[in-house]
C-alpha positions as a LaTeX table, in Angstrom:
\begin{tabular}{lrrr}
\hline
Residue & $x$ (\AA) & $y$ (\AA) & $z$ (\AA) \\
\hline
Met1 & $-11.74$ & 50.17 & $-21.69$ \\
Lys2 & $-12.94$ & 53.63 & $-20.83$ \\
Leu3 & $-11.24$ & 55.04 & $-17.69$ \\
Ile4 & $-13.58$ & 56.83 & $-15.28$ \\
Ser5 & $-12.27$ & 58.96 & $-12.42$ \\
Ser6 & $-15.26$ & 61.05 & $-11.24$ \\
Arg7 & $-17.99$ & 60.13 & $-8.76$ \\
Asp8 & $-20.31$ & 62.38 & $-10.74$ \\
Asn9 & $-20.18$ & 60.11 & $-13.77$ \\
Pro10 & $-23.66$ & 58.66 & $-14.41$ \\
Ala11 & $-22.23$ & 55.14 & $-14.72$ \\
Val12 & $-20.66$ & 55.46 & $-11.28$ \\
Arg13 & $-23.89$ & 56.68 & $-9.72$ \\
Arg14 & $-25.79$ & 53.80 & $-11.34$ \\
Leu15 & $-23.28$ & 51.20 & $-10.18$ \\
His16 & $-23.29$ & 52.56 & $-6.63$ \\
Gly17 & $-27.08$ & 52.37 & $-6.58$ \\
Leu18 & $-27.17$ & 48.79 & $-7.80$ \\
Ala19 & $-24.53$ & 47.75 & $-5.28$ \\
His20 & $-26.05$ & 49.44 & $-2.24$ \\
Ser21 & $-29.78$ & 49.97 & $-2.75$ \\
Ala22 & $-32.49$ & 47.31 & $-2.90$ \\
Arg23 & $-34.84$ & 49.92 & $-4.35$ \\
Glu24 & $-32.40$ & 50.67 & $-7.19$ \\
Arg25 & $-32.03$ & 46.97 & $-7.96$ \\
Arg26 & $-35.79$ & 46.51 & $-8.09$ \\
Glu27 & $-36.21$ & 49.62 & $-10.25$ \\
His28 & $-33.56$ & 48.60 & $-12.79$ \\
Gly29 & $-34.05$ & 44.82 & $-12.55$ \\
Cys30 & $-30.30$ & 44.35 & $-12.21$ \\
Thr31 & $-27.76$ & 43.38 & $-9.60$ \\
Val32 & $-23.99$ & 43.26 & $-9.13$ \\
Leu33 & $-21.70$ & 40.24 & $-9.03$ \\
Asp34 & $-18.59$ & 40.95 & $-6.97$ \\
Gly35 & $-15.37$ & 39.04 & $-7.55$ \\
Ala36 & $-13.75$ & 36.80 & $-10.11$ \\
His37 & $-15.31$ & 33.63 & $-8.72$ \\
Leu38 & $-18.89$ & 34.90 & $-9.14$ \\
Val39 & $-18.23$ & 36.42 & $-12.54$ \\
Gly40 & $-16.65$ & 33.16 & $-13.70$ \\
Ala41 & $-19.53$ & 31.12 & $-12.29$ \\
Ala42 & $-22.01$ & 33.28 & $-14.18$ \\
Leu43 & $-20.10$ & 32.79 & $-17.42$ \\
Asp44 & $-19.83$ & 29.04 & $-16.80$ \\
Ala45 & $-23.60$ & 28.89 & $-16.32$ \\
Gly46 & $-24.23$ & 30.77 & $-19.57$ \\
Trp47 & $-25.56$ & 33.92 & $-17.92$ \\
Ala48 & $-25.46$ & 37.10 & $-19.99$ \\
Leu49 & $-23.35$ & 39.87 & $-18.48$ \\
Gln50 & $-24.55$ & 43.39 & $-19.17$ \\
Glu51 & $-21.34$ & 45.11 & $-18.11$ \\
Leu52 & $-17.91$ & 44.42 & $-16.61$ \\
Val53 & $-16.22$ & 46.88 & $-14.27$ \\
Leu54 & $-12.61$ & 46.70 & $-13.14$ \\
Ser55 & $-10.39$ & 48.74 & $-10.86$ \\
Glu56 & $-6.99$ & 49.82 & $-12.12$ \\
Glu57 & $-5.36$ & 47.25 & $-9.84$ \\
Gly58 & $-7.92$ & 44.62 & $-10.79$ \\
Ala59 & $-7.13$ & 45.11 & $-14.46$ \\
Thr60 & $-3.58$ & 43.90 & $-13.83$ \\
Cys61 & $-4.77$ & 40.59 & $-12.34$ \\
Ala62 & $-4.27$ & 37.62 & $-14.65$ \\
Glu63 & $-7.50$ & 35.93 & $-13.51$ \\
Asn64 & $-9.51$ & 39.06 & $-14.28$ \\
Arg65 & $-7.90$ & 39.44 & $-17.68$ \\
Val66 & $-8.94$ & 35.89 & $-18.54$ \\
Leu67 & $-12.53$ & 36.82 & $-17.63$ \\
Leu68 & $-12.26$ & 39.91 & $-19.83$ \\
Glu69 & $-11.22$ & 37.71 & $-22.73$ \\
Arg70 & $-14.08$ & 35.28 & $-22.08$ \\
Ala71 & $-16.53$ & 38.19 & $-22.11$ \\
Ala72 & $-14.91$ & 40.07 & $-24.98$ \\
Thr73 & $-18.23$ & 41.32 & $-26.36$ \\
Val74 & $-19.42$ & 42.72 & $-23.01$ \\
Pro75 & $-19.00$ & 46.48 & $-22.45$ \\
Ala76 & $-16.26$ & 47.15 & $-19.88$ \\
Leu77 & $-15.37$ & 50.10 & $-17.69$ \\
Leu78 & $-12.16$ & 50.88 & $-15.82$ \\
Leu79 & $-12.40$ & 52.81 & $-12.55$ \\
Arg80 & $-9.76$ & 54.43 & $-10.43$ \\
Asp81 & $-9.10$ & 52.22 & $-7.41$ \\
Lys82 & $-10.71$ & 54.62 & $-4.91$ \\
Leu83 & $-13.73$ & 55.01 & $-7.16$ \\
Phe84 & $-14.08$ & 51.23 & $-7.50$ \\
Ala85 & $-14.02$ & 50.96 & $-3.69$ \\
His86 & $-16.82$ & 53.55 & $-3.61$ \\
Val87 & $-19.12$ & 51.48 & $-5.82$ \\
Ser88 & $-18.13$ & 48.05 & $-4.47$ \\
Pro89 & $-20.76$ & 46.33 & $-2.31$ \\
Val90 & $-18.12$ & 44.82 & 0.01 \\
Asp91 & $-15.61$ & 46.21 & 2.48 \\
Thr92 & $-12.65$ & 44.62 & 0.69 \\
Pro93 & $-13.08$ & 45.28 & $-3.04$ \\
Ser94 & $-12.13$ & 42.43 & $-5.33$ \\
Gly95 & $-11.19$ & 44.49 & $-8.38$ \\
Ile96 & $-13.88$ & 43.16 & $-10.72$ \\
Leu97 & $-17.67$ & 43.51 & $-10.85$ \\
Ala98 & $-20.30$ & 42.46 & $-13.35$ \\
Val99 & $-23.83$ & 43.74 & $-13.83$ \\
Val100 & $-26.48$ & 41.11 & $-14.60$ \\
Ala101 & $-30.26$ & 41.09 & $-14.89$ \\
Val102 & $-32.17$ & 39.71 & $-11.92$ \\
Pro103 & $-34.17$ & 36.76 & $-13.24$ \\
Pro104 & $-37.91$ & 36.58 & $-12.60$ \\
Ser105 & $-39.13$ & 33.97 & $-10.15$ \\
Pro106 & $-39.70$ & 30.64 & $-11.88$ \\
Pro107 & $-43.29$ & 29.93 & $-12.92$ \\
Ala108 & $-45.43$ & 28.22 & $-10.32$ \\
Ala109 & $-45.39$ & 24.47 & $-10.76$ \\
Pro110 & $-46.13$ & 21.47 & $-8.55$ \\
Leu111 & $-43.18$ & 20.56 & $-6.34$ \\
Ser112 & $-42.25$ & 16.90 & $-6.10$ \\
Ala113 & $-38.58$ & 16.79 & $-5.10$ \\
Thr114 & $-36.83$ & 18.03 & $-1.97$ \\
Val115 & $-37.21$ & 21.77 & $-1.52$ \\
Val116 & $-35.88$ & 24.31 & 0.98 \\
Val117 & $-38.42$ & 26.78 & 2.38 \\
Leu118 & $-37.22$ & 29.90 & 4.21 \\
Asp119 & $-39.36$ & 31.96 & 6.55 \\
Gly120 & $-38.05$ & 35.40 & 7.50 \\
Val121 & $-34.33$ & 34.69 & 7.02 \\
Gln122 & $-33.04$ & 38.26 & 6.87 \\
Asp123 & $-29.29$ & 37.94 & 7.32 \\
Ser124 & $-27.55$ & 38.10 & 3.93 \\
Gly125 & $-24.72$ & 35.82 & 4.98 \\
Asn126 & $-27.08$ & 33.18 & 6.33 \\
Leu127 & $-29.28$ & 33.29 & 3.25 \\
Gly128 & $-26.36$ & 33.00 & 0.85 \\
Thr129 & $-24.85$ & 30.16 & 2.86 \\
Ile130 & $-28.16$ & 28.26 & 2.87 \\
Leu131 & $-28.42$ & 28.65 & $-0.90$ \\
Arg132 & $-24.87$ & 27.35 & $-1.30$ \\
Thr133 & $-25.64$ & 24.39 & 0.97 \\
Ala134 & $-28.88$ & 23.62 & $-0.85$ \\
Ala135 & $-27.09$ & 23.49 & $-4.20$ \\
Ala136 & $-24.36$ & 21.28 & $-2.74$ \\
Ala137 & $-27.00$ & 18.91 & $-1.35$ \\
Gly138 & $-28.67$ & 18.57 & $-4.74$ \\
Val139 & $-31.76$ & 20.65 & $-3.98$ \\
Gly140 & $-33.30$ & 22.28 & $-7.04$ \\
Asp141 & $-35.84$ & 24.74 & $-5.62$ \\
Val142 & $-35.65$ & 27.25 & $-2.77$ \\
Leu143 & $-38.77$ & 29.13 & $-1.67$ \\
Leu144 & $-38.48$ & 32.43 & 0.20 \\
Ala145 & $-41.43$ & 33.93 & 2.02 \\
Ala146 & $-41.94$ & 37.68 & 2.14 \\
Gly147 & $-39.67$ & 39.04 & 4.84 \\
Cys148 & $-36.53$ & 37.20 & 3.73 \\
Ala149 & $-33.51$ & 39.13 & 2.53 \\
Gln150 & $-33.40$ & 39.93 & $-1.18$ \\
Ala151 & $-31.92$ & 36.78 & $-2.69$ \\
Trp152 & $-30.16$ & 38.59 & $-5.55$ \\
Ser153 & $-28.50$ & 41.28 & $-3.45$ \\
Pro154 & $-24.71$ & 41.49 & $-3.89$ \\
Arg155 & $-24.00$ & 40.29 & $-0.35$ \\
Val156 & $-26.26$ & 37.24 & $-0.67$ \\
Leu157 & $-24.73$ & 36.48 & $-4.05$ \\
Arg158 & $-21.25$ & 36.71 & $-2.57$ \\
Ala159 & $-22.15$ & 34.34 & 0.29 \\
Gly160 & $-23.80$ & 31.96 & $-2.19$ \\
Met161 & $-20.55$ & 31.59 & $-4.16$ \\
Gly162 & $-22.31$ & 30.81 & $-7.44$ \\
Ala163 & $-25.11$ & 28.64 & $-6.02$ \\
His164 & $-27.72$ & 31.02 & $-7.46$ \\
Phe165 & $-26.87$ & 29.81 & $-10.95$ \\
Ala166 & $-27.67$ & 26.19 & $-10.00$ \\
Leu167 & $-31.00$ & 26.83 & $-8.24$ \\
Arg168 & $-34.55$ & 27.87 & $-8.99$ \\
Ile169 & $-35.13$ & 30.65 & $-6.46$ \\
His170 & $-38.74$ & 31.64 & $-5.76$ \\
Glu171 & $-39.08$ & 34.93 & $-3.87$ \\
Arg172 & $-42.06$ & 36.34 & $-1.96$ \\
Cys173 & $-43.85$ & 33.00 & $-2.05$ \\
Asp174 & $-47.24$ & 32.10 & $-0.68$ \\
Leu175 & $-45.87$ & 29.09 & 1.17 \\
Ala176 & $-49.20$ & 27.46 & 1.92 \\
Ala177 & $-50.17$ & 27.54 & $-1.75$ \\
Ala178 & $-46.73$ & 26.39 & $-2.91$ \\
Leu179 & $-46.73$ & 23.38 & $-0.57$ \\
Ala180 & $-50.34$ & 22.36 & $-1.16$ \\
Gly181 & $-50.28$ & 18.81 & $-2.46$ \\
Phe182 & $-46.57$ & 18.31 & $-1.82$ \\
Pro183 & $-46.13$ & 14.52 & $-2.01$ \\
Gly184 & $-43.36$ & 14.17 & 0.57 \\
Ala185 & $-42.85$ & 15.06 & 4.20 \\
Val186 & $-43.04$ & 18.70 & 5.30 \\
Val187 & $-40.44$ & 18.99 & 8.05 \\
Ala188 & $-39.80$ & 22.01 & 10.27 \\
Thr189 & $-36.85$ & 22.54 & 12.57 \\
Ala190 & $-38.32$ & 23.43 & 15.95 \\
Leu191 & $-37.54$ & 22.99 & 19.61 \\
Gly192 & $-39.99$ & 21.86 & 22.26 \\
Ala193 & $-42.74$ & 19.34 & 22.67 \\
Gly194 & $-43.66$ & 17.40 & 19.58 \\
Ser195 & $-40.19$ & 17.52 & 18.02 \\
Ile196 & $-38.30$ & 14.32 & 17.31 \\
Asp197 & $-34.57$ & 13.80 & 17.08 \\
Leu198 & $-33.36$ & 14.62 & 13.57 \\
Tyr199 & $-31.42$ & 11.37 & 13.44 \\
Ala200 & $-34.55$ & 9.35 & 14.25 \\
Ala201 & $-36.58$ & 10.95 & 11.45 \\
Glu202 & $-37.32$ & 9.12 & 8.20 \\
Leu203 & $-35.80$ & 11.35 & 5.52 \\
Gly204 & $-35.29$ & 8.94 & 2.64 \\
Gly205 & $-37.89$ & 10.51 & 0.36 \\
Ala206 & $-38.73$ & 14.01 & $-0.81$ \\
Val207 & $-38.78$ & 16.59 & 1.99 \\
Ala208 & $-39.95$ & 20.19 & 2.14 \\
Trp209 & $-37.60$ & 21.65 & 4.77 \\
Leu210 & $-38.92$ & 24.64 & 6.72 \\
Phe211 & $-36.25$ & 26.89 & 8.25 \\
Gly212 & $-37.07$ & 30.04 & 10.18 \\
Ala213 & $-35.67$ & 33.43 & 10.99 \\
Glu214 & $-32.63$ & 34.00 & 13.13 \\
Gly215 & $-33.77$ & 34.15 & 16.75 \\
Arg216 & $-37.52$ & 33.49 & 16.53 \\
Gly217 & $-37.36$ & 30.43 & 14.30 \\
Val218 & $-40.22$ & 29.28 & 12.10 \\
Ser219 & $-43.32$ & 31.44 & 12.53 \\
Pro220 & $-46.47$ & 29.79 & 13.93 \\
Glu221 & $-48.36$ & 30.08 & 10.63 \\
Val222 & $-45.56$ & 28.41 & 8.69 \\
Leu223 & $-44.96$ & 25.84 & 11.42 \\
Ala224 & $-48.60$ & 24.82 & 11.02 \\
Leu225 & $-47.77$ & 23.61 & 7.49 \\
Ala226 & $-45.40$ & 20.95 & 8.84 \\
Asp227 & $-46.39$ & 17.37 & 9.46 \\
Thr228 & $-43.11$ & 16.61 & 11.25 \\
Arg229 & $-40.97$ & 18.69 & 13.59 \\
Val230 & $-37.34$ & 17.83 & 14.21 \\
Ser231 & $-34.65$ & 19.11 & 16.53 \\
Ile232 & $-30.89$ & 18.69 & 16.29 \\
Pro233 & $-29.40$ & 17.07 & 19.39 \\
Met234 & $-26.80$ & 19.35 & 20.96 \\
Ala235 & $-24.51$ & 19.33 & 23.97 \\
Ala236 & $-25.92$ & 20.46 & 27.30 \\
Gly237 & $-25.92$ & 24.21 & 27.77 \\
Val238 & $-26.15$ & 25.03 & 24.04 \\
Glu239 & $-29.46$ & 26.63 & 23.24 \\
Ser240 & $-29.55$ & 26.75 & 19.45 \\
Leu241 & $-27.65$ & 26.75 & 16.17 \\
Asn242 & $-27.25$ & 29.37 & 13.48 \\
Val243 & $-29.97$ & 28.77 & 10.87 \\
Ala244 & $-27.41$ & 28.19 & 8.11 \\
Ala245 & $-25.62$ & 25.58 & 10.22 \\
Ala246 & $-28.92$ & 23.90 & 11.08 \\
Ala247 & $-29.90$ & 23.77 & 7.41 \\
Ala248 & $-26.58$ & 22.16 & 6.48 \\
Ile249 & $-26.93$ & 19.48 & 9.14 \\
Cys250 & $-30.50$ & 18.65 & 8.11 \\
Leu251 & $-29.88$ & 18.59 & 4.37 \\
Phe252 & $-26.85$ & 16.38 & 4.61 \\
Glu253 & $-28.49$ & 14.01 & 7.08 \\
Gln254 & $-31.20$ & 13.58 & 4.46 \\
Arg255 & $-28.57$ & 13.10 & 1.77 \\
Arg256 & $-26.87$ & 10.45 & 3.93 \\
Gln257 & $-30.14$ & 8.56 & 4.35 \\
Val258 & $-30.94$ & 8.75 & 0.63 \\
Arg259 & $-27.50$ & 7.40 & $-0.27$ \\
Leu260 & $-27.81$ & 4.65 & 2.32 \\
Arg261 & $-31.16$ & 3.61 & 0.91 \\
Ala262 & $-29.75$ & 3.55 & $-2.62$ \\
Asn263 & $-26.62$ & 1.65 & $-1.58$ \\
Pro264 & $-27.41$ & $-0.49$ & 1.49 \\
Ala265 & $-24.44$ & $-2.15$ & 3.15 \\
\hline
\end{tabular}
């Protein structure tokens, strides 16, 4: 591996841009995977790595060396530890990064199975956690309206813990067009009049779940797409839940009902 020790190196400037700038990622069509878990998940899923980058300390880690062997044909760089910390997208550098191409959004196609629809979810941690939950719940497609965080940013990828490689992620969607003709229920999480208790809702079939931004919730125009509104019963004095927590509760209540229907007592 080539050892780099200068911030002025073009490779270092490029890596820093990909790690920290949405504009740079859009311009180059690439993003950064941070950490051995994500790099391993990408390899397991058959994703092509464009480049591997290790810190001096990271190069001594047995787990990272195994990844180097698995990706023996991928160009690799070695950075001084302080320089690696400079390009890393996280506060606590992991010692290994990989550069991958950002995939295009999947082609538009009719949706028939359960899908997660996100409206204005801007927090990277929340978005990544929802993607991870969706994959764990067996969801195949996630639709993001304009105004959501960039799904393939390093921080969302880190929070997703490899879920990106198991999902079809549609960014900057026209939600009304995407949900036109959806054969199942379109269910929004919303407080107030007209909402029913989540645990009283019929969720045994396909559902398009609508989850809204932190704070304001689902926007009025997206809420108008729903045919059912549900709320999660909470203890007195608690106003709301984090959107990622709400999504997990809803998706796994649906999964419970589907399993119960398939295997009645």
